[in-house]
N, C-alpha and C positions, 0 to 999 in steps of 0.2 A: 430155875429151869433144869439145871443139872440134877437137882434133888428129885425132880419129877421123873427124869430119865432113869435114875437109879431105882426109884420106887417101882416103875413099870418093869425094870429088869428083874427085880426081886420077885414081883408078882408072876412074871413069866417063868422064872426058875421054879417057884413053888407049884405053879399050875402044871408044869411039865413033870415034876416029881409025882404029883397025884394023878397024872394021866389025862389031864385036860388039854389035849393038843391044840384045839382051836383057840382057846383062851390064851394059851402060852404063845402061840404064833402071833395073835393080835397084839398082846402086850409087848412082845419083843419088837414088833414092827413100830409100835408107838414109841418105845424106848429109843430105837434107832433114829427115828425122825426127830425126836426132841434133842437127842445128843448132837446130831448134825446141825440142827437149828441153833443150839447153844454154841457150837464151835464157830459158826458163821457170825453170830452176834458178838462173840468174844473177839474175833479178828477185826470186825468193824469197829468195835469199841477201842481196840488197841490202835488202829490206824487214825481214827478221828480224835482220840484222846491225846495223841502225840503232837497234834497241830498247834503251832504257836501263832496266835493272832496279834499282829502289831508291828 
């Protein structure tokens, strides 16, 4: 998921360089959503991964 966020960030940067503002804005928004979703899932995995059953 982090790889997808980085991919959309690169797409946004390239689109911005070529002057496609709408595409750049959309791609950067998608990158932000994916990055924050990755962070939330990472924290949840850390919390539940540390639980000891028994």
